All heavy atoms as TSV, in Angstrom:
chain	resi	resn	atom	element	x	y	z
A	1	MET	N	N	21.253	-120.724	30.394
A	1	MET	CA	C	20.478	-120.622	29.194
A	1	MET	C	C	18.942	-120.896	29.766
A	1	MET	O	O	18.789	-121.852	30.507
A	1	MET	CB	C	20.715	-121.537	28.164
A	1	MET	CG	C	21.800	-121.065	27.311
A	1	MET	SD	S	22.117	-122.244	25.790
A	1	MET	CE	C	23.926	-122.403	25.959
A	2	ASN	N	N	18.047	-120.167	29.214
A	2	ASN	CA	C	16.712	-120.475	29.669
A	2	ASN	C	C	16.014	-121.393	28.683
A	2	ASN	O	O	16.555	-121.737	27.613
A	2	ASN	CB	C	15.870	-119.124	29.739
A	2	ASN	CG	C	15.676	-118.374	28.513
A	2	ASN	OD1	O	15.588	-119.032	27.492
A	2	ASN	ND2	N	15.601	-117.018	28.635
A	3	ASP	N	N	14.927	-121.952	29.150
A	3	ASP	CA	C	14.241	-122.966	28.380
A	3	ASP	C	C	13.787	-122.490	26.986
A	3	ASP	O	O	13.845	-123.244	25.981
A	3	ASP	CB	C	12.951	-123.393	29.233
A	3	ASP	CG	C	12.362	-124.783	28.632
A	3	ASP	OD1	O	13.139	-125.689	28.320
A	3	ASP	OD2	O	11.103	-124.722	28.622
A	4	HIS	N	N	13.290	-121.223	26.936
A	4	HIS	CA	C	12.823	-120.745	25.656
A	4	HIS	C	C	13.967	-120.684	24.683
A	4	HIS	O	O	13.836	-121.108	23.490
A	4	HIS	CB	C	12.189	-119.330	25.892
A	4	HIS	CG	C	11.802	-118.596	24.574
A	4	HIS	ND1	N	10.793	-118.972	23.761
A	4	HIS	CD2	C	12.425	-117.660	23.867
A	4	HIS	CE1	C	10.689	-118.357	22.779
A	4	HIS	NE2	N	11.716	-117.367	22.747
A	5	TYR	N	N	15.170	-120.344	25.000
A	5	TYR	CA	C	16.252	-120.254	24.216
A	5	TYR	C	C	16.722	-121.540	23.692
A	5	TYR	O	O	17.066	-121.794	22.496
A	5	TYR	CB	C	17.453	-119.558	24.836
A	5	TYR	CG	C	18.684	-119.472	23.981
A	5	TYR	CD1	C	18.840	-118.537	23.148
A	5	TYR	CD2	C	19.640	-120.417	24.359
A	5	TYR	CE1	C	20.015	-118.476	22.339
A	5	TYR	CE2	C	20.895	-120.363	23.521
A	5	TYR	CZ	C	21.094	-119.402	22.604
A	5	TYR	OH	O	22.176	-119.366	21.797
A	6	LEU	N	N	16.680	-122.586	24.541
A	6	LEU	CA	C	17.135	-123.880	24.133
A	6	LEU	C	C	16.084	-124.638	23.173
A	6	LEU	O	O	16.568	-125.189	22.265
A	6	LEU	CB	C	17.195	-124.727	25.502
A	6	LEU	CG	C	18.387	-124.537	26.355
A	6	LEU	CD1	C	18.307	-125.365	27.599
A	6	LEU	CD2	C	19.663	-124.786	25.620
A	7	LYS	N	N	14.841	-124.245	23.519
A	7	LYS	CA	C	13.768	-124.740	22.412
A	7	LYS	C	C	13.957	-124.187	21.099
A	7	LYS	O	O	13.976	-124.839	20.154
A	7	LYS	CB	C	12.481	-124.516	22.874
A	7	LYS	CG	C	11.896	-125.335	24.143
A	7	LYS	CD	C	10.566	-125.013	24.590
A	7	LYS	CE	C	10.106	-125.913	25.716
A	7	LYS	NZ	N	8.769	-125.563	26.123
A	8	LYS	N	N	14.335	-122.856	21.055
A	8	LYS	CA	C	14.447	-122.185	19.804
A	8	LYS	C	C	15.707	-122.684	19.093
A	8	LYS	O	O	15.798	-122.942	17.920
A	8	LYS	CB	C	14.553	-120.648	20.017
A	8	LYS	CG	C	14.636	-120.019	18.650
A	8	LYS	CD	C	14.602	-118.565	18.758
A	8	LYS	CE	C	14.583	-117.701	17.426
A	8	LYS	NZ	N	14.466	-116.376	17.624
A	9	LEU	N	N	16.785	-122.986	19.861
A	9	LEU	CA	C	18.071	-123.414	19.272
A	9	LEU	C	C	17.960	-124.779	18.826
A	9	LEU	O	O	18.319	-125.163	17.739
A	9	LEU	CB	C	19.149	-123.422	20.411
A	9	LEU	CG	C	20.517	-123.902	19.988
A	9	LEU	CD1	C	21.114	-122.988	18.921
A	9	LEU	CD2	C	21.508	-123.740	21.187
A	10	ASN	N	N	17.157	-125.577	19.539
A	10	ASN	CA	C	16.870	-127.012	19.019
A	10	ASN	C	C	16.080	-126.975	17.775
A	10	ASN	O	O	16.390	-127.796	16.846
A	10	ASN	CB	C	16.103	-127.801	20.067
A	10	ASN	CG	C	17.040	-128.184	21.161
A	10	ASN	OD1	O	18.249	-128.338	21.074
A	10	ASN	ND2	N	16.451	-128.483	22.442
A	11	ARG	N	N	15.064	-126.099	17.606
A	11	ARG	CA	C	14.284	-126.031	16.413
A	11	ARG	C	C	15.068	-125.633	15.295
A	11	ARG	O	O	15.026	-126.094	14.159
A	11	ARG	CB	C	13.136	-125.051	16.663
A	11	ARG	CG	C	12.237	-125.077	15.501
A	11	ARG	CD	C	10.851	-124.333	15.696
A	11	ARG	NE	N	11.204	-122.825	16.127
A	11	ARG	CZ	C	10.716	-122.386	17.237
A	11	ARG	NH1	N	10.000	-123.037	18.056
A	11	ARG	NH2	N	10.939	-121.003	17.591
A	12	VAL	N	N	15.935	-124.684	15.357
A	12	VAL	CA	C	16.724	-124.065	14.344
A	12	VAL	C	C	17.735	-125.124	13.886
A	12	VAL	O	O	17.908	-125.370	12.649
A	12	VAL	CB	C	17.551	-122.773	14.694
A	12	VAL	CG1	C	18.547	-122.356	13.797
A	12	VAL	CG2	C	16.499	-121.634	15.025
A	13	THR	N	N	18.363	-125.891	14.719
A	13	THR	CA	C	19.272	-126.939	14.542
A	13	THR	C	C	18.517	-127.969	13.552
A	13	THR	O	O	18.997	-128.458	12.694
A	13	THR	CB	C	19.928	-127.524	15.725
A	13	THR	OG1	O	20.592	-126.503	16.435
A	13	THR	CG2	C	20.920	-128.596	15.457
A	14	ALA	N	N	17.324	-128.336	14.164
A	14	ALA	CA	C	16.523	-129.400	13.358
A	14	ALA	C	C	16.178	-128.879	11.975
A	14	ALA	O	O	16.210	-129.739	11.054
A	14	ALA	CB	C	15.242	-129.740	14.135
A	15	ILE	N	N	15.898	-127.687	11.817
A	15	ILE	CA	C	15.591	-127.160	10.549
A	15	ILE	C	C	16.911	-127.124	9.619
A	15	ILE	O	O	16.775	-127.483	8.501
A	15	ILE	CB	C	15.007	-125.663	10.621
A	15	ILE	CG1	C	13.592	-125.723	11.208
A	15	ILE	CG2	C	14.977	-124.863	9.213
A	15	ILE	CD1	C	13.149	-124.365	11.604
A	16	PHE	N	N	17.987	-126.659	10.152
A	16	PHE	CA	C	19.144	-126.751	9.323
A	16	PHE	C	C	19.426	-128.219	8.895
A	16	PHE	O	O	19.881	-128.475	7.702
A	16	PHE	CB	C	20.448	-126.318	10.035
A	16	PHE	CG	C	20.424	-124.683	10.157
A	16	PHE	CD1	C	20.732	-124.130	11.319
A	16	PHE	CD2	C	20.164	-123.965	8.993
A	16	PHE	CE1	C	20.895	-122.711	11.305
A	16	PHE	CE2	C	20.324	-122.608	8.983
A	16	PHE	CZ	C	20.576	-121.985	10.250
A	17	THR	N	N	19.291	-129.229	9.906
A	17	THR	CA	C	19.436	-130.580	9.421
A	17	THR	C	C	18.553	-131.029	8.425
A	17	THR	O	O	18.935	-131.684	7.489
A	17	THR	CB	C	19.299	-131.458	10.732
A	17	THR	OG1	O	20.149	-131.088	11.686
A	17	THR	CG2	C	19.457	-132.996	10.416
A	18	GLN	N	N	17.238	-130.689	8.584
A	18	GLN	CA	C	16.209	-130.888	7.466
A	18	GLN	C	C	16.668	-130.348	6.121
A	18	GLN	O	O	16.638	-131.032	5.103
A	18	GLN	CB	C	14.982	-130.381	7.896
A	18	GLN	CG	C	13.775	-130.827	7.084
A	18	GLN	CD	C	13.161	-132.154	7.381
A	18	GLN	OE1	O	13.488	-132.609	8.378
A	18	GLN	NE2	N	12.321	-132.655	6.599
A	19	LEU	N	N	17.206	-129.183	6.128
A	19	LEU	CA	C	17.548	-128.476	4.872
A	19	LEU	C	C	18.763	-129.139	4.207
A	19	LEU	O	O	18.821	-129.298	3.013
A	19	LEU	CB	C	17.838	-126.947	5.133
A	19	LEU	CG	C	16.633	-126.129	5.452
A	19	LEU	CD1	C	17.057	-124.771	5.857
A	19	LEU	CD2	C	15.635	-126.122	4.234
A	20	GLN	N	N	19.675	-129.570	5.081
A	20	GLN	CA	C	20.870	-130.220	4.508
A	20	GLN	C	C	20.596	-131.636	4.055
A	20	GLN	O	O	21.305	-132.134	3.147
A	20	GLN	CB	C	21.945	-130.223	5.570
A	20	GLN	CG	C	22.605	-128.928	5.896
A	20	GLN	CD	C	23.512	-129.029	7.064
A	20	GLN	OE1	O	23.487	-129.918	7.910
A	20	GLN	NE2	N	24.470	-128.132	7.033
A	21	SER	N	N	19.491	-132.265	4.482
A	21	SER	CA	C	19.333	-133.787	4.152
A	21	SER	C	C	18.676	-133.931	2.940
A	21	SER	O	O	18.581	-135.058	2.339
A	21	SER	CB	C	18.621	-134.281	5.386
A	21	SER	OG	O	17.258	-133.900	5.540
A	22	LYS	N	N	17.940	-132.814	2.243
A	22	LYS	CA	C	17.124	-133.066	1.171
A	22	LYS	C	C	17.603	-131.968	0.075
A	22	LYS	O	O	17.956	-130.857	0.445
A	22	LYS	CB	C	15.600	-132.867	1.479
A	22	LYS	CG	C	15.163	-133.901	2.412
A	22	LYS	CD	C	13.749	-133.747	2.590
A	22	LYS	CE	C	13.176	-134.777	3.614
A	22	LYS	NZ	N	11.675	-134.528	3.937
A	23	MET	N	N	17.357	-132.365	-1.165
A	23	MET	CA	C	17.599	-131.295	-2.322
A	23	MET	C	C	16.482	-130.148	-2.166
A	23	MET	O	O	16.757	-129.054	-2.406
A	23	MET	CB	C	17.548	-131.965	-3.578
A	23	MET	CG	C	18.622	-133.050	-3.823
A	23	MET	SD	S	20.256	-132.258	-4.029
A	23	MET	CE	C	19.976	-131.556	-5.666
A	24	ILE	N	N	15.180	-130.493	-1.896
A	24	ILE	CA	C	14.188	-129.569	-1.915
A	24	ILE	C	C	13.369	-129.824	-0.651
A	24	ILE	O	O	12.963	-130.834	-0.222
A	24	ILE	CB	C	13.234	-129.841	-3.083
A	24	ILE	CG1	C	14.009	-129.646	-4.416
A	24	ILE	CG2	C	11.972	-128.978	-2.996
A	24	ILE	CD1	C	13.080	-129.959	-5.613
A	25	VAL	N	N	13.154	-128.659	0.061
A	25	VAL	CA	C	12.310	-128.700	1.378
A	25	VAL	C	C	11.369	-127.569	1.137
A	25	VAL	O	O	11.635	-126.424	0.916
A	25	VAL	CB	C	13.227	-128.382	2.479
A	25	VAL	CG1	C	12.364	-128.331	3.776
A	25	VAL	CG2	C	14.334	-129.549	2.599
A	26	ARG	N	N	10.030	-127.912	1.099
A	26	ARG	CA	C	9.058	-127.002	1.009
A	26	ARG	C	C	8.836	-126.225	2.303
A	26	ARG	O	O	8.918	-126.853	3.474
A	26	ARG	CB	C	7.844	-127.643	0.662
A	26	ARG	CG	C	7.786	-128.271	-0.800
A	26	ARG	CD	C	6.435	-128.927	-1.231
A	26	ARG	NE	N	5.624	-129.229	-0.178
A	26	ARG	CZ	C	4.337	-129.146	-0.038
A	26	ARG	NH1	N	3.662	-128.519	-1.000
A	26	ARG	NH2	N	3.653	-129.624	0.999
A	27	ALA	N	N	8.479	-124.870	2.340
A	27	ALA	CA	C	8.269	-124.130	3.436
A	27	ALA	C	C	7.072	-124.744	4.260
A	27	ALA	O	O	6.883	-124.809	5.393
A	27	ALA	CB	C	7.985	-122.655	3.114
A	28	GLN	N	N	5.977	-125.109	3.387
A	28	GLN	CA	C	4.785	-125.781	4.059
A	28	GLN	C	C	5.151	-127.030	4.905
A	28	GLN	O	O	4.626	-127.124	5.948
A	28	GLN	CB	C	3.819	-126.186	2.898
A	28	GLN	CG	C	2.415	-126.715	3.553
A	28	GLN	CD	C	1.759	-125.596	4.291
A	28	GLN	OE1	O	1.731	-124.473	3.967
A	28	GLN	NE2	N	1.185	-126.131	5.455
A	29	ASP	N	N	6.074	-127.737	4.400
A	29	ASP	CA	C	6.458	-128.919	5.163
A	29	ASP	C	C	7.154	-128.711	6.444
A	29	ASP	O	O	6.916	-129.264	7.484
A	29	ASP	CB	C	7.330	-129.906	4.316
A	29	ASP	CG	C	6.661	-130.521	3.116
A	29	ASP	OD1	O	5.487	-130.656	3.087
A	29	ASP	OD2	O	7.423	-130.814	2.155
A	30	LEU	N	N	8.030	-127.584	6.453
A	30	LEU	CA	C	8.769	-127.051	7.629
A	30	LEU	C	C	7.585	-126.566	8.559
A	30	LEU	O	O	7.804	-126.817	9.872
A	30	LEU	CB	C	9.686	-126.076	7.233
A	30	LEU	CG	C	10.974	-126.545	6.653
A	30	LEU	CD1	C	11.842	-125.422	6.307
A	30	LEU	CD2	C	11.780	-127.593	7.495
A	31	ALA	N	N	6.648	-125.894	8.141
A	31	ALA	CA	C	5.668	-125.240	8.974
A	31	ALA	C	C	4.878	-126.414	9.640
A	31	ALA	O	O	4.604	-126.317	10.852
A	31	ALA	CB	C	4.744	-124.451	8.111
A	32	GLU	N	N	4.527	-127.357	9.003
A	32	GLU	CA	C	3.786	-128.464	9.716
A	32	GLU	C	C	4.632	-129.290	10.603
A	32	GLU	O	O	4.139	-129.605	11.671
A	32	GLU	CB	C	3.217	-129.476	8.426
A	32	GLU	CG	C	2.129	-128.730	7.600
A	32	GLU	CD	C	1.726	-129.556	6.408
A	32	GLU	OE1	O	2.172	-130.737	6.254
A	32	GLU	OE2	O	1.054	-129.031	5.627
A	33	LYS	N	N	5.835	-129.573	10.184
A	33	LYS	CA	C	6.720	-130.349	11.145
A	33	LYS	C	C	7.030	-129.653	12.422
A	33	LYS	O	O	7.135	-130.281	13.493
A	33	LYS	CB	C	7.940	-130.687	10.379
A	33	LYS	CG	C	9.043	-131.466	11.090
A	33	LYS	CD	C	10.235	-131.849	10.373
A	33	LYS	CE	C	11.257	-132.700	11.258
A	33	LYS	NZ	N	11.260	-133.992	11.044
A	34	PHE	N	N	7.191	-128.333	12.345
A	34	PHE	CA	C	7.544	-127.639	13.536
A	34	PHE	C	C	6.426	-126.925	14.179
A	34	PHE	O	O	6.599	-126.037	15.136
A	34	PHE	CB	C	8.752	-126.609	13.223
A	34	PHE	CG	C	10.046	-127.477	12.953
A	34	PHE	CD1	C	10.464	-127.534	11.590
A	34	PHE	CD2	C	10.686	-128.130	13.889
A	34	PHE	CE1	C	11.594	-128.313	11.173
A	34	PHE	CE2	C	11.835	-128.853	13.510
A	34	PHE	CZ	C	12.193	-128.994	12.145
A	35	GLU	N	N	5.231	-127.116	13.663
A	35	GLU	CA	C	4.002	-126.545	14.151
A	35	GLU	C	C	4.043	-125.105	14.295
A	35	GLU	O	O	3.669	-124.475	15.399
A	35	GLU	CB	C	3.623	-127.252	15.433
A	35	GLU	CG	C	3.456	-128.772	15.356
A	35	GLU	CD	C	3.094	-129.448	16.682
A	35	GLU	OE1	O	3.242	-128.833	17.665
A	35	GLU	OE2	O	2.737	-130.699	16.639
A	36	VAL	N	N	4.379	-124.402	13.271
A	36	VAL	CA	C	4.408	-122.934	13.098
A	36	VAL	C	C	3.599	-122.612	11.762
A	36	VAL	O	O	3.501	-123.442	10.984
A	36	VAL	CB	C	5.806	-122.321	13.174
A	36	VAL	CG1	C	6.525	-122.679	14.414
A	36	VAL	CG2	C	6.670	-122.837	12.036
A	37	SER	N	N	3.329	-121.400	11.734
A	37	SER	CA	C	2.630	-120.871	10.537
A	37	SER	C	C	3.603	-120.797	9.373
A	37	SER	O	O	4.841	-120.641	9.572
A	37	SER	CB	C	1.983	-119.560	10.729
A	37	SER	OG	O	2.984	-118.491	10.845
A	38	LEU	N	N	2.936	-120.923	8.137
A	38	LEU	CA	C	3.778	-120.778	6.903
A	38	LEU	C	C	4.461	-119.352	6.874
A	38	LEU	O	O	5.674	-119.245	6.329
A	38	LEU	CB	C	2.895	-121.028	5.789
A	38	LEU	CG	C	3.579	-120.946	4.235
A	38	LEU	CD1	C	4.664	-121.910	4.162
A	38	LEU	CD2	C	2.559	-121.045	3.222
A	39	GLU	N	N	3.777	-118.406	7.305
A	39	GLU	CA	C	4.218	-117.008	7.458
A	39	GLU	C	C	5.543	-116.840	8.247
A	39	GLU	O	O	6.542	-116.266	7.847
A	39	GLU	CB	C	3.290	-116.083	7.810
A	39	GLU	CG	C	2.111	-115.837	6.777
A	39	GLU	CD	C	1.017	-116.897	6.922
A	39	GLU	OE1	O	1.054	-117.852	7.858
A	39	GLU	OE2	O	0.205	-117.069	5.937
A	40	ASN	N	N	5.498	-117.674	9.388
A	40	ASN	CA	C	6.613	-117.667	10.184
A	40	ASN	C	C	7.887	-118.203	9.551
A	40	ASN	O	O	8.866	-117.780	9.744
A	40	ASN	CB	C	6.273	-118.314	11.440
A	40	ASN	CG	C	7.124	-118.049	12.751
A	40	ASN	OD1	O	7.943	-117.123	12.653
A	40	ASN	ND2	N	6.967	-118.796	13.739
A	41	VAL	N	N	7.678	-119.293	8.885
A	41	VAL	CA	C	8.792	-120.032	8.189
A	41	VAL	C	C	9.350	-119.074	7.157
A	41	VAL	O	O	10.605	-118.794	6.953
A	41	VAL	CB	C	8.297	-121.328	7.505
A	41	VAL	CG1	C	9.400	-121.800	6.610
A	41	VAL	CG2	C	7.891	-122.352	8.565
A	42	GLN	N	N	8.510	-118.377	6.420
A	42	GLN	CA	C	8.918	-117.637	5.254
A	42	GLN	C	C	9.533	-116.341	5.811
A	42	GLN	O	O	10.562	-115.908	5.185
A	42	GLN	CB	C	7.680	-117.231	4.246
A	42	GLN	CG	C	7.129	-118.435	3.546
A	42	GLN	CD	C	5.827	-118.045	2.853
A	42	GLN	OE1	O	5.035	-117.181	3.324
A	42	GLN	NE2	N	5.607	-118.787	1.943
A	43	LEU	N	N	9.154	-115.865	6.863
A	43	LEU	CA	C	9.822	-114.709	7.473
A	43	LEU	C	C	11.083	-114.837	8.074
A	43	LEU	O	O	11.976	-113.959	8.028
A	43	LEU	CB	C	8.807	-113.950	8.445
A	43	LEU	CG	C	7.597	-113.193	7.852
A	43	LEU	CD1	C	6.769	-112.793	9.001
A	43	LEU	CD2	C	8.002	-112.164	6.917
A	44	HIS	N	N	11.207	-115.958	8.790
A	44	HIS	CA	C	12.385	-116.179	9.609
A	44	HIS	C	C	13.413	-117.191	9.092
A	44	HIS	O	O	14.508	-117.130	9.574
A	44	HIS	CB	C	11.859	-116.676	11.034
A	44	HIS	CG	C	11.091	-115.641	11.789
A	44	HIS	ND1	N	11.551	-114.409	12.201
A	44	HIS	CD2	C	9.745	-115.538	11.996
A	44	HIS	CE1	C	10.644	-113.712	12.810
A	44	HIS	NE2	N	9.527	-114.429	12.622
A	45	TYR	N	N	13.009	-117.949	8.195
A	45	TYR	CA	C	13.959	-118.881	7.636
A	45	TYR	C	C	14.045	-118.724	6.267
A	45	TYR	O	O	14.761	-119.171	5.431
A	45	TYR	CB	C	13.561	-120.400	7.981
A	45	TYR	CG	C	13.283	-120.524	9.538
A	45	TYR	CD1	C	11.970	-120.626	10.000
A	45	TYR	CD2	C	14.445	-120.579	10.402
A	45	TYR	CE1	C	11.830	-120.660	11.571
A	45	TYR	CE2	C	14.173	-120.646	11.838
A	45	TYR	CZ	C	12.969	-120.801	12.324
A	45	TYR	OH	O	12.799	-120.750	13.643
């Protein structure tokens, strides 16, 4: 596995963990936590 794939897998796993741990998760909070744009969160997750 290459480094890019592992980083993406780790990020997706962390996002799933975040979503499972709270009743409400705002897209803006995910964008800030993972340092991506709000649009990126809305399009891909």
